[in-house]
KEMIPA-317781 format. One line per field, with one value per atom (N, C-alpha, C, CB): x, y, z; residue number from 1; residue in three letters; atom name. Coordinates in Angstrom, 3 decimals, decimal comma. Glycine has a CB too. Layout:
xx = (X; ...)
yy = (Y; ...)
zz = (Z; ...)
pos = (NUM; ...)
code = (Ala; ...)
site = (CA; ...)
This chain:
xx = (0,861; 0,157; 0,756; -0,432; 0,589; 1,409; 0,978; 1,302; 2,264; 1,982; 1,006; 3,524; 0,364; -0,568; 0,305; -1,473; -0,351; 0,447; 0,570; 0,173; -0,439; -0,350; 0,489; -1,954; 1,014; 2,196; 3,490; 2,047; 3,704; 4,980; 5,250; 5,223; 4,341; 4,660; 5,326; 3,266; 6,100; 6,739; 5,957; 8,073; 6,191; 5,235; 5,644; 5,353; 4,949; 5,367; 4,114; 5,848; 4,433; 3,311; 2,157; 3,883; 1,166; -0,199; -0,422; -1,397; -0,745; -0,956; -2,458; -0,436; -2,848; -4,135; -4,506; -4,100; -5,813; -6,265; -5,841; -7,620; -5,445; -4,895; -3,474; -5,028; -2,719; -1,399; -1,194; -0,743; -2,245; -2,030; -2,472; -3,063; -3,549; -3,818; -2,897; -4,593; -1,943; -0,723; 0,223; 0,004; 0,540; 1,396; 1,013; 1,784; -0,388; -1,068; -0,750; -2,551; -1,092; -0,983; 0,700; -1,690; 1,476; 2,918; 3,258; 3,685; 2,680; 2,959; 2,404; 2,331; 1,480; 0,900; 1,486; -0,948; 2,432; 2,989; 3,439; 4,232; 3,751; 4,154; 3,100; 5,404; 1,705; 0,536; 0,342; 0,833; 1,249; 1,117; 1,753; 1,968; 1,180; 1,957; 3,043; 0,978; 4,121; 4,968; 4,733; 6,316; 4,792; 4,439; 5,225; 4,735; 6,102; 6,974; 6,589; 8,463; 5,730; 5,001; 3,571; 5,050; 3,028; 1,522; 1,255; 1,029; 2,232; 1,783; 1,776; 2,796; 2,625; 2,649; 1,573; 3,771; 0,920; -0,088; -1,474; 0,012; -1,250; -2,586; -2,795; -2,453; -1,497; -1,618; -1,923; -0,404; -1,537; -1,966; -3,352; -1,305; -3,811; -5,193; -6,087; -5,611; -5,564; -6,378; -6,323; -5,692; -5,288; -4,990; -5,804; -3,495; -5,692; -6,624; -8,153; -6,478; -8,518; -9,999; -10,409; -10,433; -9,366; -9,743; -9,538; -8,995; -8,605; -8,614; -9,764; -7,294; -10,326; -11,452; -12,611; -11,766; -12,887; -13,764; -13,744; -13,653; -12,685; -12,605; -12,805; -11,005; -12,287; -12,734; -14,333; -11,905; -14,827; -16,177; -17,011; -16,637; -16,719; -17,204; -16,965; -16,651; -15,856; -15,709; -16,719; -14,288; -16,820; -17,660; -19,243; -17,348; -19,773; -20,896; -21,422; -21,042)
yy = (-1,165; 0,060; 1,440; -0,118; 2,362; 3,348; 4,321; 3,983; 5,143; 5,992; 7,157; 6,724; 7,506; 8,445; 9,845; 8,410; 10,756; 11,665; 12,854; 12,052; 12,760; 14,017; 13,625; 14,599; 12,506; 12,125; 12,175; 10,605; 12,324; 12,664; 13,959; 11,939; 14,835; 16,148; 17,021; 16,822; 17,773; 18,434; 19,575; 19,061; 19,477; 20,139; 21,818; 19,400; 22,818; 24,032; 24,793; 24,589; 25,921; 26,516; 27,012; 27,818; 26,757; 26,943; 28,465; 26,382; 28,831; 30,279; 30,487; 30,507; 31,736; 32,309; 32,442; 33,837; 32,589; 32,649; 33,720; 32,610; 34,836; 36,047; 35,920; 37,027; 35,436; 34,909; 34,029; 34,439; 33,130; 32,008; 32,795; 30,501; 33,738; 34,564; 35,255; 35,370; 36,005; 36,782; 35,920; 37,401; 34,636; 33,874; 33,227; 32,993; 33,027; 32,860; 33,929; 32,802; 34,972; 36,118; 36,440; 37,282; 36,227; 36,238; 35,252; 35,859; 34,117; 33,237; 33,845; 31,922; 34,568; 35,001; 36,636; 34,903; 37,022; 38,243; 38,782; 38,095; 37,966; 38,372; 38,075; 37,744; 37,656; 37,733; 36,191; 38,777; 35,238; 33,897; 33,119; 33,659; 31,872; 30,937; 30,004; 30,036; 30,003; 29,118; 27,549; 29,444; 26,782; 25,448; 24,570; 24,892; 24,955; 24,259; 24,646; 24,579; 25,985; 26,274; 25,886; 27,430; 25,089; 24,696; 23,756; 23,893; 22,874; 21,962; 22,798; 20,653; 23,917; 24,768; 25,498; 25,578; 26,145; 26,735; 26,172; 27,076; 24,979; 24,038; 23,733; 22,510; 23,386; 23,211; 24,382; 22,688; 25,481; 26,813; 26,847; 28,119; 26,775; 27,269; 26,111; 27,158; 24,889; 23,801; 24,401; 22,138; 24,600; 25,338; 26,556; 25,808; 27,334; 28,677; 28,255; 29,604; 27,355; 27,018; 26,541; 26,087; 25,692; 25,064; 25,985; 23,834; 27,023; 28,055; 28,992; 28,872; 29,109; 30,136; 29,584; 30,489; 28,212; 27,430; 27,309; 26,301; 27,237; 27,091; 28,543; 26,440; 29,529; 30,971; 31,184; 32,262; 30,630; 30,977; 30,167; 30,919; 29,017; 28,197; 28,746; 26,925; 29,345; 30,143; 31,395; 30,652; 32,039; 33,264; 33,074; 34,064; 31,742; 31,374; 31,157; 30,625)
zz = (-0,312; -0,058; 0,037; 1,028; -0,818; -0,915; 0,391; -2,388; 0,617; 2,041; 1,622; 2,784; 2,866; 2,796; 2,514; 4,147; 1,196; 1,072; 2,157; -0,072; 3,057; 3,902; 5,277; 4,274; 5,159; 6,230; 5,549; 6,884; 4,273; 3,719; 3,309; 2,718; 3,333; 2,935; 4,258; 2,341; 3,816; 5,090; 5,863; 4,671; 6,862; 7,757; 7,743; 9,367; 7,911; 8,056; 8,760; 6,685; 9,317; 10,337; 9,499; 11,293; 10,168; 9,519; 9,218; 10,500; 7,974; 7,443; 7,571; 5,830; 7,639; 7,761; 6,097; 8,705; 5,983; 4,558; 3,973; 4,361; 4,561; 4,132; 3,719; 5,154; 4,607; 4,016; 3,082; 4,799; 2,949; 1,907; 0,507; 2,261; 0,703; -0,424; -1,109; -0,142; -0,162; -0,587; -1,322; 0,611; -0,889; -1,595; -2,880; -0,809; -2,947; -4,287; -5,211; -4,156; -4,914; -5,642; -6,057; -4,727; -5,298; -5,514; -6,659; -4,187; -6,939; -7,610; -9,261; -6,913; -9,081; -10,410; -10,669; -10,325; -10,001; -9,872; -11,459; -8,795; -12,336; -13,632; -14,583; -14,033; -14,234; -15,165; -15,565; -16,538; -15,253; -15,803; -14,496; -17,381; -14,572; -13,569; -14,097; -12,883; -13,701; -14,419; -14,257; -14,019; -15,181; -15,131; -13,915; -16,553; -13,538; -12,509; -11,144; -12,704; -11,042; -9,925; -9,576; -9,885; -10,778; -10,649; -9,388; -12,021; -8,980; -7,815; -6,502; -7,641; -6,322; -5,172; -5,248; -5,022; -6,319; -6,441; -6,101; -7,502; -6,691; -6,291; -4,742; -7,025; -4,110; -2,599; -1,754; -2,084; -2,365; -1,718; -1,902; -2,318; -2,850; -3,136; -2,057; -5,072; -1,941; -1,241; 0,230; -1,389; 0,629; 2,030; 2,283; 2,126; 1,167; 1,206; 1,388; -0,296; 0,754; 0,932; 2,138; 0,050; 2,746; 4,065; 5,061; 4,404; 5,023; 6,122; 5,950; 6,153; 4,695; 4,502; 5,110; 3,008; 4,933; 5,519; 6,971; 4,997; 7,520; 9,182; 9,655; 9,820; 8,927; 9,508; 9,335; 8,644; 8,518; 8,460; 9,306; 7,164; 9,682; 10,817; 12,061; 10,830; 12,339; 13,551; 13,753; 13,553; 12,629; 12,677; 12,761; 11,436; 12,369; 12,639; 13,770; 12,152)
pos = (1; 1; 1; 1; 2; 2; 2; 2; 3; 3; 3; 3; 4; 4; 4; 4; 5; 5; 5; 5; 6; 6; 6; 6; 7; 7; 7; 7; 8; 8; 8; 8; 9; 9; 9; 9; 10; 10; 10; 10; 11; 11; 11; 11; 12; 12; 12; 12; 13; 13; 13; 13; 14; 14; 14; 14; 15; 15; 15; 15; 16; 16; 16; 16; 17; 17; 17; 17; 18; 18; 18; 18; 19; 19; 19; 19; 20; 20; 20; 20; 21; 21; 21; 21; 22; 22; 22; 22; 23; 23; 23; 23; 24; 24; 24; 24; 25; 25; 25; 25; 26; 26; 26; 26; 27; 27; 27; 27; 28; 28; 28; 28; 29; 29; 29; 29; 30; 30; 30; 30; 31; 31; 31; 31; 32; 32; 32; 32; 33; 33; 33; 33; 34; 34; 34; 34; 35; 35; 35; 35; 36; 36; 36; 36; 37; 37; 37; 37; 38; 38; 38; 38; 39; 39; 39; 39; 40; 40; 40; 40; 41; 41; 41; 41; 42; 42; 42; 42; 43; 43; 43; 43; 44; 44; 44; 44; 45; 45; 45; 45; 46; 46; 46; 46; 47; 47; 47; 47; 48; 48; 48; 48; 49; 49; 49; 49; 50; 50; 50; 50; 51; 51; 51; 51; 52; 52; 52; 52; 53; 53; 53; 53; 54; 54; 54; 54; 55; 55; 55; 55; 56; 56; 56; 56; 57; 57; 57; 57; 58; 58; 58; 58; 59; 59; 59; 59; 60; 60; 60; 60)
code = (Met; Met; Met; Met; Ser; Ser; Ser; Ser; Pro; Pro; Pro; Pro; Asp; Asp; Asp; Asp; Pro; Pro; Pro; Pro; Arg; Arg; Arg; Arg; Glu; Glu; Glu; Glu; Thr; Thr; Thr; Thr; Arg; Arg; Arg; Arg; Pro; Pro; Pro; Pro; Thr; Thr; Thr; Thr; Arg; Arg; Arg; Arg; Pro; Pro; Pro; Pro; Thr; Thr; Thr; Thr; Leu; Leu; Leu; Leu; Ser; Ser; Ser; Ser; Ala; Ala; Ala; Ala; Ala; Ala; Ala; Ala; Glu; Glu; Glu; Glu; Leu; Leu; Leu; Leu; Asn; Asn; Asn; Asn; Thr; Thr; Thr; Thr; Arg; Arg; Arg; Arg; Ile; Ile; Ile; Ile; Arg; Arg; Arg; Arg; Glu; Glu; Glu; Glu; Leu; Leu; Leu; Leu; Trp; Trp; Trp; Trp; Ala; Ala; Ala; Ala; Asp; Asp; Asp; Asp; Gly; Gly; Gly; Gly; Glu; Glu; Glu; Glu; Leu; Leu; Leu; Leu; Pro; Pro; Pro; Pro; Asp; Asp; Asp; Asp; Glu; Glu; Glu; Glu; Arg; Arg; Arg; Arg; Arg; Arg; Arg; Arg; Pro; Pro; Pro; Pro; Glu; Glu; Glu; Glu; Tyr; Tyr; Tyr; Tyr; Glu; Glu; Glu; Glu; Ala; Ala; Ala; Ala; Leu; Leu; Leu; Leu; Val; Val; Val; Val; Leu; Leu; Leu; Leu; Glu; Glu; Glu; Glu; Trp; Trp; Trp; Trp; Ala; Ala; Ala; Ala; Ala; Ala; Ala; Ala; Ala; Ala; Ala; Ala; Thr; Thr; Thr; Thr; His; His; His; His; Leu; Leu; Leu; Leu; Ala; Ala; Ala; Ala; Met; Met; Met; Met; Gly; Gly; Gly; Gly; Arg; Arg; Arg; Arg; Ala; Ala; Ala; Ala; Ala; Ala; Ala; Ala)
site = (N; CA; C; CB; N; CA; C; CB; N; CA; C; CB; N; CA; C; CB; N; CA; C; CB; N; CA; C; CB; N; CA; C; CB; N; CA; C; CB; N; CA; C; CB; N; CA; C; CB; N; CA; C; CB; N; CA; C; CB; N; CA; C; CB; N; CA; C; CB; N; CA; C; CB; N; CA; C; CB; N; CA; C; CB; N; CA; C; CB; N; CA; C; CB; N; CA; C; CB; N; CA; C; CB; N; CA; C; CB; N; CA; C; CB; N; CA; C; CB; N; CA; C; CB; N; CA; C; CB; N; CA; C; CB; N; CA; C; CB; N; CA; C; CB; N; CA; C; CB; N; CA; C; CB; N; CA; C; CB; N; CA; C; CB; N; CA; C; CB; N; CA; C; CB; N; CA; C; CB; N; CA; C; CB; N; CA; C; CB; N; CA; C; CB; N; CA; C; CB; N; CA; C; CB; N; CA; C; CB; N; CA; C; CB; N; CA; C; CB; N; CA; C; CB; N; CA; C; CB; N; CA; C; CB; N; CA; C; CB; N; CA; C; CB; N; CA; C; CB; N; CA; C; CB; N; CA; C; CB; N; CA; C; CB; N; CA; C; CB; N; CA; C; CB; N; CA; C; CB; N; CA; C; CB; N; CA; C; CB; N; CA; C; CB; N; CA; C; CB)
């Protein structure tokens, strides 16, 4: 059985939705996303969505 990808990725401090949004925007700074940065972008978008969902749950 293959390892769980959540267990193999490096850990880093949890960022807020605003911080993740800033990092996403930085990737697009030149108006296009370089192909080699797409995995990073996709991971950041997923983290941003989770952070936004979490923040909305706290506000409710």
